[in-house]
N, CA, C and O atoms as CSV, one atom per row, in Angstrom:
chain,resi,resn,atom,element,x,y,z
A,1,MET,N,N,130.367,18.055,157.008
A,1,MET,CA,C,129.297,17.456,156.247
A,1,MET,C,C,129.865,16.278,155.447
A,1,MET,O,O,130.857,16.442,154.736
A,2,PRO,N,N,129.253,15.096,155.552
A,2,PRO,CA,C,129.766,13.934,154.823
A,2,PRO,C,C,129.563,14.083,153.316
A,2,PRO,O,O,128.571,14.646,152.852
A,3,LYS,N,N,130.514,13.573,152.588
A,3,LYS,CA,C,130.443,13.628,151.129
A,3,LYS,C,C,129.627,12.446,150.632
A,3,LYS,O,O,129.767,11.330,151.132
A,4,THR,N,N,128.761,12.699,149.630
A,4,THR,CA,C,127.976,11.615,149.039
A,4,THR,C,C,128.582,11.248,147.706
A,4,THR,O,O,128.916,12.123,146.906
A,5,PRO,N,N,128.727,9.957,147.462
A,5,PRO,CA,C,129.323,9.554,146.179
A,5,PRO,C,C,128.401,9.895,145.018
A,5,PRO,O,O,127.177,9.861,145.146
A,6,LEU,N,N,129.001,10.221,143.900
A,6,LEU,CA,C,128.248,10.515,142.686
A,6,LEU,C,C,127.617,9.228,142.157
A,6,LEU,O,O,128.189,8.145,142.283
A,7,GLN,N,N,126.439,9.360,141.566
A,7,GLN,CA,C,125.782,8.183,140.991
A,7,GLN,C,C,126.576,7.653,139.795
A,7,GLN,O,O,126.694,6.442,139.606
A,8,THR,N,N,127.108,8.557,139.005
A,8,THR,CA,C,127.942,8.182,137.863
A,8,THR,C,C,129.308,8.826,138.063
A,8,THR,O,O,129.391,10.036,138.276
A,9,PRO,N,N,130.379,8.042,137.998
A,9,PRO,CA,C,131.708,8.638,138.174
A,9,PRO,C,C,131.952,9.755,137.156
A,9,PRO,O,O,131.511,9.675,136.009
A,10,LEU,N,N,132.652,10.785,137.593
A,10,LEU,CA,C,132.898,11.934,136.712
A,10,LEU,C,C,133.613,11.547,135.424
A,10,LEU,O,O,133.268,12.049,134.354
A,11,HIS,N,N,134.590,10.674,135.510
A,11,HIS,CA,C,135.319,10.303,134.289
A,11,HIS,C,C,134.386,9.654,133.273
A,11,HIS,O,O,134.615,9.771,132.069
A,12,GLN,N,N,133.335,8.969,133.733
A,12,GLN,CA,C,132.358,8.368,132.829
A,12,GLN,C,C,131.423,9.443,132.259
A,12,GLN,O,O,131.070,9.401,131.081
A,13,LEU,N,N,131.025,10.403,133.101
A,13,LEU,CA,C,130.169,11.495,132.636
A,13,LEU,C,C,130.848,12.316,131.551
A,13,LEU,O,O,130.193,12.809,130.632
A,14,TYR,N,N,132.150,12.459,131.662
A,14,TYR,CA,C,132.907,13.265,130.706
A,14,TYR,C,C,132.607,12.829,129.268
A,14,TYR,O,O,132.472,13.668,128.377
A,15,ASP,N,N,132.504,11.535,129.050
A,15,ASP,CA,C,132.232,11.014,127.710
A,15,ASP,C,C,130.740,10.909,127.402
A,15,ASP,O,O,130.340,10.978,126.240
A,16,GLU,N,N,129.919,10.745,128.432
A,16,GLU,CA,C,128.492,10.504,128.223
A,16,GLU,C,C,127.649,11.775,128.154
A,16,GLU,O,O,126.732,11.869,127.338
A,17,ASP,N,N,127.956,12.753,129.009
A,17,ASP,CA,C,127.143,13.972,129.086
A,17,ASP,C,C,128.027,15.099,129.613
A,17,ASP,O,O,128.164,15.290,130.821
A,18,PHE,N,N,128.619,15.833,128.688
A,18,PHE,CA,C,129.609,16.838,129.065
A,18,PHE,C,C,129.040,17.915,129.985
A,18,PHE,O,O,129.714,18.333,130.926
A,19,VAL,N,N,127.814,18.372,129.733
A,19,VAL,CA,C,127.220,19.416,130.576
A,19,VAL,C,C,127.043,18.907,132.002
A,19,VAL,O,O,127.340,19.620,132.961
A,20,ARG,N,N,126.565,17.686,132.141
A,20,ARG,CA,C,126.457,17.117,133.496
A,20,ARG,C,C,127.835,16.990,134.134
A,20,ARG,O,O,127.985,17.214,135.335
A,21,TRP,N,N,128.842,16.633,133.339
A,21,TRP,CA,C,130.202,16.538,133.863
A,21,TRP,C,C,130.654,17.894,134.402
A,21,TRP,O,O,131.215,17.976,135.495
A,22,VAL,N,N,130.408,18.956,133.633
A,22,VAL,CA,C,130.785,20.305,134.071
A,22,VAL,C,C,130.066,20.653,135.365
A,22,VAL,O,O,130.693,21.124,136.314
A,23,GLU,N,N,128.769,20.429,135.415
A,23,GLU,CA,C,127.991,20.756,136.620
A,23,GLU,C,C,128.486,19.968,137.830
A,23,GLU,O,O,128.639,20.531,138.914
A,24,ALA,N,N,128.734,18.679,137.655
A,24,ALA,CA,C,129.217,17.852,138.764
A,24,ALA,C,C,130.631,18.261,139.182
A,24,ALA,O,O,130.959,18.249,140.368
A,25,THR,N,N,131.455,18.619,138.215
A,25,THR,CA,C,132.817,19.068,138.522
A,25,THR,C,C,132.781,20.366,139.318
A,25,THR,O,O,133.509,20.511,140.301
A,26,VAL,N,N,131.948,21.301,138.905
A,26,VAL,CA,C,131.804,22.563,139.634
A,26,VAL,C,C,131.323,22.287,141.060
A,26,VAL,O,O,131.831,22.879,142.012
A,27,ALA,N,N,130.349,21.392,141.208
A,27,ALA,CA,C,129.851,21.053,142.552
A,27,ALA,C,C,130.965,20.475,143.409
A,27,ALA,O,O,131.081,20.818,144.586
A,28,CYS,N,N,131.785,19.604,142.837
A,28,CYS,CA,C,132.914,19.028,143.578
A,28,CYS,C,C,133.923,20.110,143.969
A,28,CYS,O,O,134.442,20.112,145.085
A,29,LEU,N,N,134.190,21.012,143.054
A,29,LEU,CA,C,135.141,22.082,143.342
A,29,LEU,C,C,134.611,23.001,144.446
A,29,LEU,O,O,135.360,23.397,145.339
A,30,LYS,N,N,133.329,23.336,144.385
A,30,LYS,CA,C,132.749,24.217,145.392
A,30,LYS,C,C,132.772,23.600,146.779
A,30,LYS,O,O,132.943,24.304,147.774
A,31,THR,N,N,132.598,22.279,146.848
A,31,THR,CA,C,132.607,21.603,148.157
A,31,THR,C,C,133.995,21.073,148.506
A,31,THR,O,O,134.175,20.410,149.527
A,32,ARG,N,N,134.960,21.365,147.663
A,32,ARG,CA,C,136.347,20.922,147.867
A,32,ARG,C,C,136.453,19.393,147.930
A,32,ARG,O,O,137.286,18.839,148.647
A,33,ASP,N,N,135.587,18.732,147.160
A,33,ASP,CA,C,135.560,17.267,147.117
A,33,ASP,C,C,136.553,16.787,146.058
A,33,ASP,O,O,136.157,16.413,144.954
A,34,VAL,N,N,137.822,16.799,146.393
A,34,VAL,CA,C,138.868,16.454,145.440
A,34,VAL,C,C,138.929,14.961,145.151
A,34,VAL,O,O,139.503,14.543,144.146
A,35,ASP,N,N,138.339,14.158,146.027
A,35,ASP,CA,C,138.395,12.710,145.832
A,35,ASP,C,C,137.586,12.255,144.625
A,35,ASP,O,O,137.945,11.268,143.982
A,36,GLN,N,N,136.507,12.952,144.306
A,36,GLN,CA,C,135.640,12.526,143.205
A,36,GLN,C,C,135.935,13.249,141.888
A,36,GLN,O,O,135.334,12.943,140.858
A,37,LEU,N,N,136.849,14.194,141.926
A,37,LEU,CA,C,137.157,14.935,140.696
A,37,LEU,C,C,137.737,14.025,139.624
A,37,LEU,O,O,138.474,13.084,139.919
A,38,ASP,N,N,137.398,14.315,138.397
A,38,ASP,CA,C,137.984,13.665,137.223
A,38,ASP,C,C,139.188,14.519,136.833
A,38,ASP,O,O,139.084,15.418,135.999
A,39,TRP,N,N,140.319,14.226,137.443
A,39,TRP,CA,C,141.498,15.071,137.265
A,39,TRP,C,C,141.951,15.131,135.821
A,39,TRP,O,O,142.302,16.205,135.331
A,40,GLU,N,N,141.950,14.005,135.131
A,40,GLU,CA,C,142.399,13.992,133.732
A,40,GLU,C,C,141.493,14.858,132.858
A,40,GLU,O,O,141.977,15.645,132.045
A,41,GLY,N,N,140.179,14.711,133.027
A,41,GLY,CA,C,139.243,15.532,132.255
A,41,GLY,C,C,139.383,17.003,132.583
A,41,GLY,O,O,139.335,17.847,131.688
A,42,LEU,N,N,139.556,17.322,133.864
A,42,LEU,CA,C,139.703,18.712,134.299
A,42,LEU,C,C,140.974,19.326,133.711
A,42,LEU,O,O,140.956,20.460,133.231
A,43,ILE,N,N,142.059,18.587,133.750
A,43,ILE,CA,C,143.322,19.070,133.177
A,43,ILE,C,C,143.160,19.300,131.672
A,43,ILE,O,O,143.602,20.321,131.144
A,44,GLU,N,N,142.529,18.354,130.993
A,44,GLU,CA,C,142.330,18.483,129.545
A,44,GLU,C,C,141.505,19.723,129.206
A,44,GLU,O,O,141.828,20.448,128.265
A,45,GLU,N,N,140.452,19.964,129.963
A,45,GLU,CA,C,139.596,21.119,129.701
A,45,GLU,C,C,140.311,22.439,129.972
A,45,GLU,O,O,140.134,23.403,129.229
A,46,ILE,N,N,141.102,22.487,131.010
A,46,ILE,CA,C,141.837,23.722,131.314
A,46,ILE,C,C,142.883,23.979,130.231
A,46,ILE,O,O,143.086,25.120,129.816
A,47,GLU,N,N,143.543,22.917,129.776
A,47,GLU,CA,C,144.488,23.088,128.665
A,47,GLU,C,C,143.775,23.582,127.411
A,47,GLU,O,O,144.299,24.425,126.683
A,48,ASP,N,N,142.582,23.054,127.165
A,48,ASP,CA,C,141.813,23.466,125.987
A,48,ASP,C,C,141.396,24.926,126.048
A,48,ASP,O,O,141.241,25.567,125.009
A,49,LEU,N,N,141.212,25.459,127.248
A,49,LEU,CA,C,140.864,26.878,127.372
A,49,LEU,C,C,141.952,27.752,126.753
A,49,LEU,O,O,141.650,28.702,126.031
A,50,GLY,N,N,143.209,27.434,127.031
A,50,GLY,CA,C,144.314,28.187,126.446
A,50,GLY,C,C,144.390,27.995,124.944
A,50,GLY,O,O,144.656,28.942,124.204
A,51,LYS,N,N,144.158,26.770,124.491
A,51,LYS,CA,C,144.178,26.498,123.050
A,51,LYS,C,C,143.067,27.256,122.349
A,51,LYS,O,O,143.251,27.770,121.245
A,52,SER,N,N,141.928,27.322,122.987
A,52,SER,CA,C,140.786,28.029,122.402
A,52,SER,C,C,141.094,29.517,122.221
A,52,SER,O,O,140.759,30.105,121.193
A,53,ALA,N,N,141.725,30.110,123.210
A,53,ALA,CA,C,142.076,31.528,123.109
A,53,ALA,C,C,143.088,31.745,121.982
A,53,ALA,O,O,142.992,32.724,121.242
A,54,ARG,N,N,144.052,30.839,121.850
A,54,ARG,CA,C,145.033,30.968,120.763
A,54,ARG,C,C,144.361,30.782,119.397
A,54,ARG,O,O,144.689,31.485,118.441
A,55,ARG,N,N,143.421,29.833,119.310
A,55,ARG,CA,C,142.697,29.642,118.037
A,55,ARG,C,C,141.884,30.885,117.697
A,55,ARG,O,O,141.816,31.285,116.534
A,56,GLU,N,N,141.269,31.494,118.702
A,56,GLU,CA,C,140.492,32.708,118.434
A,56,GLU,C,C,141.402,33.822,117.932
A,56,GLU,O,O,141.048,34.541,116.997
A,57,LEU,N,N,142.576,33.967,118.550
A,57,LEU,CA,C,143.514,34.997,118.099
A,57,LEU,C,C,143.905,34.740,116.643
A,57,LEU,O,O,143.896,35.664,115.831
A,58,GLU,N,N,144.242,33.509,116.311
A,58,GLU,CA,C,144.628,33.175,114.938
A,58,GLU,C,C,143.491,33.442,113.957
A,58,GLU,O,O,143.712,33.984,112.874
A,59,SER,N,N,142.291,33.064,114.336
A,59,SER,CA,C,141.144,33.241,113.447
A,59,SER,C,C,140.860,34.716,113.200
A,59,SER,O,O,140.668,35.130,112.057
A,60,ARG,N,N,140.832,35.502,114.257
A,60,ARG,CA,C,140.553,36.933,114.100
A,60,ARG,C,C,141.685,37.637,113.356
A,60,ARG,O,O,141.440,38.525,112.539
A,61,LEU,N,N,142.910,37.244,113.638
A,61,LEU,CA,C,144.053,37.820,112.941
A,61,LEU,C,C,143.982,37.491,111.451
A,61,LEU,O,O,144.279,38.345,110.616
A,62,SER,N,N,143.598,36.283,111.118
A,62,SER,CA,C,143.483,35.888,109.717
A,62,SER,C,C,142.429,36.723,108.999
A,62,SER,O,O,142.681,37.231,107.907
A,63,VAL,N,N,141.259,36.868,109.597
A,63,VAL,CA,C,140.203,37.664,108.978
A,63,VAL,C,C,140.666,39.112,108.814
A,63,VAL,O,O,140.427,39.733,107.779
A,64,LEU,N,N,141.327,39.641,109.838
A,64,LEU,CA,C,141.851,41.006,109.767
A,64,LEU,C,C,142.833,41.146,108.608
A,64,LEU,O,O,142.732,42.086,107.820
A,65,LEU,N,N,143.772,40.224,108.499
A,65,LEU,CA,C,144.789,40.324,107.448
A,65,LEU,C,C,144.188,40.165,106.052
A,65,LEU,O,O,144.587,40.869,105.125
A,66,VAL,N,N,143.237,39.251,105.896
A,66,VAL,CA,C,142.587,39.089,104.591
A,66,VAL,C,C,141.932,40.402,104.175
A,66,VAL,O,O,142.057,40.824,103.025
A,67,HIS,N,N,141.240,41.042,105.099
A,67,HIS,CA,C,140.542,42.278,104.747
A,67,HIS,C,C,141.504,43.453,104.574
A,67,HIS,O,O,141.254,44.341,103.758
A,68,LEU,N,N,142.588,43.465,105.325
A,68,LEU,CA,C,143.610,44.484,105.075
A,68,LEU,C,C,144.199,44.312,103.681
A,68,LEU,O,O,144.383,45.287,102.954
A,69,LEU,N,N,144.491,43.079,103.315
A,69,LEU,CA,C,145.032,42.821,101.980
A,69,LEU,C,C,144.054,43.250,100.892
A,69,LEU,O,O,144.440,43.907,99.925
A,70,LYS,N,N,142.799,42.878,101.051
A,70,LYS,CA,C,141.802,43.266,100.049
A,70,LYS,C,C,141.699,44.789,99.962
A,70,LYS,O,O,141.645,45.356,98.871
A,71,ARG,N,N,141.672,45.435,101.115
A,71,ARG,CA,C,141.520,46.895,101.129
A,71,ARG,C,C,142.717,47.588,100.495
A,71,ARG,O,O,142.567,48.600,99.810
A,72,CYS,N,N,143.892,47.043,100.723
A,72,CYS,CA,C,145.109,47.697,100.224
A,72,CYS,C,C,145.493,47.299,98.801
A,72,CYS,O,O,146.152,48.075,98.109
A,73,TYR,N,N,145.096,46.104,98.347
A,73,TYR,CA,C,145.623,45.599,97.082
A,73,TYR,C,C,144.569,45.251,96.036
A,73,TYR,O,O,144.914,44.893,94.910
A,74,VAL,N,N,143.292,45.352,96.389
A,74,VAL,CA,C,142.240,45.068,95.406
A,74,VAL,C,C,141.566,46.387,95.045
A,74,VAL,O,O,141.057,47.096,95.913
A,75,ASN,N,N,141.571,46.703,93.762
A,75,ASN,CA,C,140.956,47.943,93.298
A,75,ASN,C,C,139.456,47.714,93.113
A,75,ASN,O,O,138.986,47.363,92.031
A,76,SER,N,N,138.720,47.927,94.213
A,76,SER,CA,C,137.269,47.736,94.175
A,76,SER,C,C,136.625,48.710,95.160
A,76,SER,O,O,136.153,48.305,96.223
A,77,PRO,N,N,136.607,49.999,94.801
A,77,PRO,CA,C,136.109,51.028,95.726
A,77,PRO,C,C,134.725,50.757,96.307
A,77,PRO,O,O,134.439,51.174,97.429
A,78,ASN,N,N,133.874,50.076,95.575
A,78,ASN,CA,C,132.538,49.774,96.104
A,78,ASN,C,C,132.588,48.821,97.300
A,78,ASN,O,O,131.630,48.743,98.070
A,79,ASP,N,N,133.691,48.101,97.458
A,79,ASP,CA,C,133.822,47.149,98.561
A,79,ASP,C,C,134.607,47.707,99.751
A,79,ASP,O,O,134.625,47.091,100.816
A,80,TYR,N,N,135.247,48.848,99.588
A,80,TYR,CA,C,136.127,49.378,100.630
A,80,TYR,C,C,135.425,49.528,101.976
A,80,TYR,O,O,135.972,49.144,103.010
A,81,ARG,N,N,134.229,50.079,101.965
A,81,ARG,CA,C,133.516,50.331,103.228
A,81,ARG,C,C,133.280,49.028,103.993
A,81,ARG,O,O,133.527,48.967,105.198
A,82,GLY,N,N,132.814,48.008,103.320
A,82,GLY,CA,C,132.561,46.721,103.966
A,82,GLY,C,C,133.837,46.110,104.513
A,82,GLY,O,O,133.849,45.571,105.619
A,83,TRP,N,N,134.917,46.194,103.738
A,83,TRP,CA,C,136.194,45.657,104.208
A,83,TRP,C,C,136.675,46.421,105.431
A,83,TRP,O,O,137.165,45.826,106.390
A,84,GLN,N,N,136.533,47.748,105.396
A,84,GLN,CA,C,136.963,48.561,106.531
A,84,GLN,C,C,136.127,48.266,107.777
A,84,GLN,O,O,136.662,48.276,108.886
A,85,LEU,N,N,134.845,48.008,107.621
A,85,LEU,CA,C,134.008,47.656,108.772
A,85,LEU,C,C,134.465,46.331,109.388
A,85,LEU,O,O,134.489,46.184,110.610
A,86,THR,N,N,134.822,45.378,108.541
A,86,THR,CA,C,135.330,44.098,109.040
A,86,THR,C,C,136.670,44.301,109.744
A,86,THR,O,O,136.929,43.674,110.771
A,87,ILE,N,N,137.507,45.153,109.213
A,87,ILE,CA,C,138.796,45.463,109.848
A,87,ILE,C,C,138.560,46.024,111.244
A,87,ILE,O,O,139.205,45.593,112.199
A,88,VAL,N,N,137.650,46.974,111.372
A,88,VAL,CA,C,137.337,47.570,112.681
A,88,VAL,C,C,136.799,46.504,113.632
A,88,VAL,O,O,137.208,46.437,114.791
A,89,GLU,N,N,135.888,45.679,113.144
A,89,GLU,CA,C,135.287,44.625,113.977
A,89,GLU,C,C,136.348,43.658,114.509
A,89,GLU,O,O,136.354,43.332,115.696
A,90,GLN,N,N,137.237,43.204,113.638
A,90,GLN,CA,C,138.270,42.252,114.057
A,90,GLN,C,C,139.290,42.900,114.981
A,90,GLN,O,O,139.760,42.271,115.929
A,91,ARG,N,N,139.633,44.148,114.712
A,91,ARG,CA,C,140.559,44.853,115.603
A,91,ARG,C,C,139.968,45.001,117.001
A,91,ARG,O,O,140.656,44.783,117.998
A,92,ASN,N,N,138.692,45.370,117.069
A,92,ASN,CA,C,138.048,45.522,118.380
A,92,ASN,C,C,138.011,44.194,119.130
A,92,ASN,O,O,138.273,44.150,120.332
A,93,ALA,N,N,137.688,43.122,118.427
A,93,ALA,CA,C,137.644,41.804,119.061
A,93,ALA,C,C,139.038,41.381,119.533
A,93,ALA,O,O,139.181,40.818,120.618
A,94,LEU,N,N,140.059,41.649,118.722
A,94,LEU,CA,C,141.430,41.324,119.124
A,94,LEU,C,C,141.859,42.138,120.343
A,94,LEU,O,O,142.511,41.609,121.244
A,95,LYS,N,N,141.502,43.406,120.375
A,95,LYS,CA,C,141.838,44.245,121.532
A,95,LYS,C,C,141.214,43.682,122.810
A,95,LYS,O,O,141.873,43.612,123.848
A,96,ARG,N,N,139.947,43.283,122.731
A,96,ARG,CA,C,139.277,42.698,123.907
A,96,ARG,C,C,139.949,41.396,124.324
A,96,ARG,O,O,140.182,41.169,125.511
A,97,LEU,N,N,140.260,40.547,123.359
A,97,LEU,CA,C,140.908,39.272,123.646
A,97,LEU,C,C,142.265,39.492,124.309
A,97,LEU,O,O,142.601,38.813,125.279
A,98,LEU,N,N,143.041,40.434,123.792
A,98,LEU,CA,C,144.369,40.706,124.340
A,98,LEU,C,C,144.293,41.389,125.702
A,98,LEU,O,O,145.201,41.247,126.521
A,99,LYS,N,N,143.227,42.122,125.943
A,99,LYS,CA,C,143.027,42.723,127.268
A,99,LYS,C,C,142.730,41.632,128.300
A,99,LYS,O,O,143.213,41.690,129.431
A,100,GLN,N,N,141.935,40.642,127.904
A,100,GLN,CA,C,141.598,39.532,128.789
A,100,GLN,C,C,142.777,38.592,128.997
A,100,GLN,O,O,142.929,38.013,130.073
A,101,SER,N,N,143.610,38.439,127.977
A,101,SER,CA,C,144.744,37.509,128.022
A,101,SER,C,C,145.980,38.168,127.434
A,101,SER,O,O,146.358,37.868,126.302
A,102,PRO,N,N,146.624,39.069,128.190
A,102,PRO,CA,C,147.793,39.786,127.667
A,102,PRO,C,C,148.938,38.877,127.226
A,102,PRO,O,O,149.750,39.273,126.390
A,103,SER,N,N,149.015,37.665,127.775
A,103,SER,CA,C,150.105,36.761,127.388
A,103,SER,C,C,149.996,36.336,125.925
A,103,SER,O,O,150.967,35.824,125.367
A,104,LEU,N,N,148.847,36.534,125.296
A,104,LEU,CA,C,148.696,36.198,123.881
A,104,LEU,C,C,149.494,37.128,122.977
A,104,LEU,O,O,149.692,36.829,121.800
A,105,LYS,N,N,149.955,38.256,123.519
A,105,LYS,CA,C,150.750,39.183,122.695
A,105,LYS,C,C,152.007,38.504,122.171
A,105,LYS,O,O,152.394,38.724,121.023
A,106,GLY,N,N,152.645,37.689,122.989
A,106,GLY,CA,C,153.822,36.943,122.537
A,106,GLY,C,C,153.458,35.893,121.503
A,106,GLY,O,O,154.206,35.662,120.552
A,107,TYR,N,N,152.324,35.265,121.687
A,107,TYR,CA,C,151.854,34.265,120.730
A,107,TYR,C,C,151.572,34.912,119.375
A,107,TYR,O,O,151.834,34.318,118.329
A,108,PHE,N,N,151.043,36.123,119.401
A,108,PHE,CA,C,150.779,36.877,118.172
A,108,PHE,C,C,152.038,36.948,117.315
A,108,PHE,O,O,151.993,36.664,116.118
A,109,GLN,N,N,153.153,37.325,117.921
A,109,GLN,CA,C,154.406,37.444,117.164
A,109,GLN,C,C,154.847,36.084,116.600
A,109,GLN,O,O,155.414,36.009,115.510
A,110,ASN,N,N,154.579,35.015,117.356
A,110,ASN,CA,C,154.992,33.676,116.919
A,110,ASN,C,C,154.220,33.179,115.705
A,110,ASN,O,O,154.765,32.427,114.898
A,111,VAL,N,N,152.971,33.583,115.562
A,111,VAL,CA,C,152.132,33.043,114.481
A,111,VAL,C,C,151.885,34.036,113.344
A,111,VAL,O,O,151.263,33.681,112.344
A,112,LEU,N,N,152.354,35.249,113.482
A,112,LEU,CA,C,152.033,36.292,112.504
A,112,LEU,C,C,152.378,35.890,111.078
A,112,LEU,O,O,151.544,36.031,110.185
A,113,ASP,N,N,153.573,35.399,110.847
A,113,ASP,CA,C,153.979,35.070,109.474
A,113,ASP,C,C,153.178,33.901,108.907
A,113,ASP,O,O,152.787,33.923,107.740
A,114,GLU,N,N,152.934,32.890,109.723
A,114,GLU,CA,C,152.155,31.734,109.268
A,114,GLU,C,C,150.709,32.139,108.950
A,114,GLU,O,O,150.158,31.738,107.924
A,115,VAL,N,N,150.109,32.927,109.826
A,115,VAL,CA,C,148.738,33.384,109.589
A,115,VAL,C,C,148.702,34.279,108.352
A,115,VAL,O,O,147.755,34.220,107.568
A,116,TYR,N,N,149.733,35.107,108.179
A,116,TYR,CA,C,149.773,35.964,106.987
A,116,TYR,C,C,149.801,35.118,105.714
A,116,TYR,O,O,149.103,35.436,104.750
A,117,GLN,N,N,150.588,34.057,105.696
A,117,GLN,CA,C,150.672,33.215,104.494
A,117,GLN,C,C,149.302,32.629,104.154
A,117,GLN,O,O,148.917,32.579,102.985
A,118,ASP,N,N,148.569,32.187,105.175
A,118,ASP,CA,C,147.225,31.654,104.944
A,118,ASP,C,C,146.282,32.754,104.456
A,118,ASP,O,O,145.485,32.533,103.545
A,119,ALA,N,N,146.373,33.927,105.058
A,119,ALA,CA,C,145.514,35.049,104.664
A,119,ALA,C,C,145.817,35.479,103.229
A,119,ALA,O,O,144.904,35.776,102.458
A,120,SER,N,N,147.078,35.510,102.883
A,120,SER,CA,C,147.486,35.880,101.533
A,120,SER,C,C,146.965,34.863,100.510
A,120,SER,O,O,146.502,35.234,99.431
A,121,ALA,N,N,147.047,33.591,100.864
A,121,ALA,CA,C,146.537,32.549,99.965
A,121,ALA,C,C,145.030,32.690,99.791
A,121,ALA,O,O,144.513,32.523,98.686
A,122,GLU,N,N,144.327,32.997,100.872
A,122,GLU,CA,C,142.876,33.176,100.791
A,122,GLU,C,C,142.523,34.379,99.909
A,122,GLU,O,O,141.638,34.295,99.057
A,123,ALA,N,N,143.218,35.488,100.121
A,123,ALA,CA,C,142.955,36.687,99.319
A,123,ALA,C,C,143.285,36.430,97.847
A,123,ALA,O,O,142.560,36.877,96.959
A,124,SER,N,N,144.359,35.722,97.595
A,124,SER,CA,C,144.757,35.411,96.211
A,124,SER,C,C,143.736,34.523,95.521
A,124,SER,O,O,143.476,34.675,94.328
A,125,THR,N,N,143.162,33.603,96.269
A,125,THR,CA,C,142.142,32.725,95.705
A,125,THR,C,C,140.879,33.513,95.373
A,125,THR,O,O,140.251,33.299,94.336
A,126,ALA,N,N,140.521,34.421,96.267
A,126,ALA,CA,C,139.316,35.227,96.047
A,126,ALA,C,C,139.504,36.251,94.930
A,126,ALA,O,O,138.557,36.570,94.212
A,127,TYR,N,N,140.705,36.756,94.786
A,127,TYR,CA,C,140.999,37.803,93.794
A,127,TYR,C,C,142.255,37.412,93.003
A,127,TYR,O,O,143.325,37.983,93.214
A,128,PRO,N,N,142.123,36.454,92.109
A,128,PRO,CA,C,143.306,35.936,91.399
A,128,PRO,C,C,143.985,36.940,90.475
A,128,PRO,O,O,145.143,36.742,90.110
A,129,THR,N,N,143.299,38.011,90.088
A,129,THR,CA,C,143.928,38.992,89.208
A,129,THR,C,C,144.669,40.075,89.990
A,129,THR,O,O,145.368,40.898,89.400
A,130,SER,N,N,144.520,40.078,91.311
A,130,SER,CA,C,145.245,41.044,92.149
A,130,SER,C,C,146.548,40.414,92.625
A,130,SER,O,O,146.638,39.202,92.816
A,131,GLU,N,N,147.550,41.261,92.811
A,131,GLU,CA,C,148.835,40.776,93.313
A,131,GLU,C,C,148.992,41.165,94.772
A,131,GLU,O,O,148.820,42.327,95.140
A,132,PHE,N,N,149.322,40.177,95.604
A,132,PHE,CA,C,149.516,40.402,97.035
A,132,PHE,C,C,150.966,40.090,97.388
A,132,PHE,O,O,151.574,39.202,96.791
A,133,PRO,N,N,151.520,40.814,98.351
A,133,PRO,CA,C,152.918,40.592,98.733
A,133,PRO,C,C,153.135,39.183,99.286
A,133,PRO,O,O,152.299,38.654,100.019
A,134,ASN,N,N,154.269,38.588,98.924
A,134,ASN,CA,C,154.626,37.265,99.453
A,134,ASN,C,C,154.954,37.335,100.945
A,134,ASN,O,O,154.624,36.428,101.709
A,135,ALA,N,N,155.604,38.419,101.341
A,135,ALA,CA,C,155.992,38.591,102.748
A,135,ALA,C,C,155.057,39.589,103.420
A,135,ALA,O,O,154.481,40.453,102.759
A,136,TYR,N,N,154.916,39.471,104.694
A,136,TYR,CA,C,154.058,40.346,105.492
A,136,TYR,C,C,154.421,41.809,105.231
A,136,TYR,O,O,155.562,42.200,105.474
A,137,PRO,N,N,153.477,42.634,104.740
A,137,PRO,CA,C,153.827,43.991,104.307
A,137,PRO,C,C,153.569,45.100,105.330
A,137,PRO,O,O,153.902,46.256,105.069
A,138,TYR,N,N,152.990,44.778,106.476
A,138,TYR,CA,C,152.570,45.816,107.410
A,138,TYR,C,C,153.538,45.931,108.576
A,138,TYR,O,O,154.440,45.110,108.741
A,139,ASN,N,N,153.333,46.959,109.373
A,139,ASN,CA,C,154.109,47.154,110.585
A,139,ASN,C,C,153.922,45.931,111.484
A,139,ASN,O,O,152.790,45.509,111.722
A,140,ARG,N,N,155.025,45.357,111.988
A,140,ARG,CA,C,154.950,44.141,112.805
A,140,ARG,C,C,154.557,44.432,114.252
A,140,ARG,O,O,154.307,43.511,115.028
A,141,ASP,N,N,154.504,45.683,114.602
A,141,ASP,CA,C,154.106,46.065,115.953
A,141,ASP,C,C,152.607,45.805,116.124
A,141,ASP,O,O,151.804,46.254,115.307
A,142,LEU,N,N,152.239,45.099,117.157
A,142,LEU,CA,C,150.847,44.745,117.378
A,142,LEU,C,C,149.952,45.973,117.471
A,142,LEU,O,O,148.885,46.013,116.859
A,143,GLN,N,N,150.375,46.963,118.226
A,143,GLN,CA,C,149.561,48.174,118.380
A,143,GLN,C,C,149.336,48.866,117.038
A,143,GLN,O,O,148.252,49.384,116.772
A,144,ALA,N,N,150.356,48.869,116.207
A,144,ALA,CA,C,150.215,49.472,114.876
A,144,ALA,C,C,149.218,48.683,114.032
A,144,ALA,O,O,148.382,49.266,113.343
A,145,LEU,N,N,149.310,47.369,114.090
A,145,LEU,CA,C,148.379,46.542,113.317
A,145,LEU,C,C,146.940,46.781,113.755
A,145,LEU,O,O,146.013,46.687,112.951
A,146,LEU,N,N,146.762,47.088,115.025
A,146,LEU,CA,C,145.414,47.295,115.566
A,146,LEU,C,C,144.893,48.721,115.386
A,146,LEU,O,O,143.748,49.013,115.731
A,147,THR,N,N,145.730,49.606,114.847
A,147,THR,CA,C,145.284,50.997,114.727
A,147,THR,C,C,145.547,51.638,113.371
A,147,THR,O,O,144.717,52.414,112.897
A,148,GLU,N,N,146.653,51.344,112.743
A,148,GLU,CA,C,147.032,52.034,111.515
A,148,GLU,C,C,146.134,51.656,110.330
A,148,GLU,O,O,145.623,50.539,110.249
A,149,GLU,N,N,145.958,52.603,109.429
A,149,GLU,CA,C,145.209,52.385,108.182
A,149,GLU,C,C,146.204,52.459,107.029
A,149,GLU,O,O,146.423,53.533,106.470
A,150,PRO,N,N,146.802,51.340,106.674
A,150,PRO,CA,C,147.878,51.360,105.674
A,150,PRO,C,C,147.444,51.749,104.276
A,150,PRO,O,O,148.299,51.969,103.418
A,151,TRP,N,N,146.166,51.843,104.014
A,151,TRP,CA,C,145.681,52.237,102.682
A,151,TRP,C,C,145.669,53.752,102.528
A,151,TRP,O,O,145.430,54.247,101.427
A,152,ARG,N,N,145.914,54.491,103.584
A,152,ARG,CA,C,145.902,55.964,103.504
A,152,ARG,C,C,147.244,56.495,103.096
A,152,ARG,O,O,147.419,57.708,102.978
């Protein structure tokens, strides 16, 4: 079957209408039309997929650590239940993310201390009269972080 040229080149669509670019790129991939592919845009988007997964891990880890810190170091029993629900929610989301992308487990270890520092700063700002540890206070094992209740 002869290939028909696109009305608008893919590299131009990338900047003008991203959804159309995605649809046209998928059509090219399905028909194996490599001549019309916007290789630079495709490479950039695939790279961004990995970055997006790493950003999600960092974001969920940060929320988890902030709530662990609040639960363990802020004396506010009326808030414990809400903090614990957020801890469960973030742990479940992290488990799903790590199941989909097991290679993120290594990335977790690489960013743990940096994310902890940000989480600690956030908790300190929210609760300036509470004292939070300067260094990461929990078990560094990923499975432990996803299951243990250090406030018990």
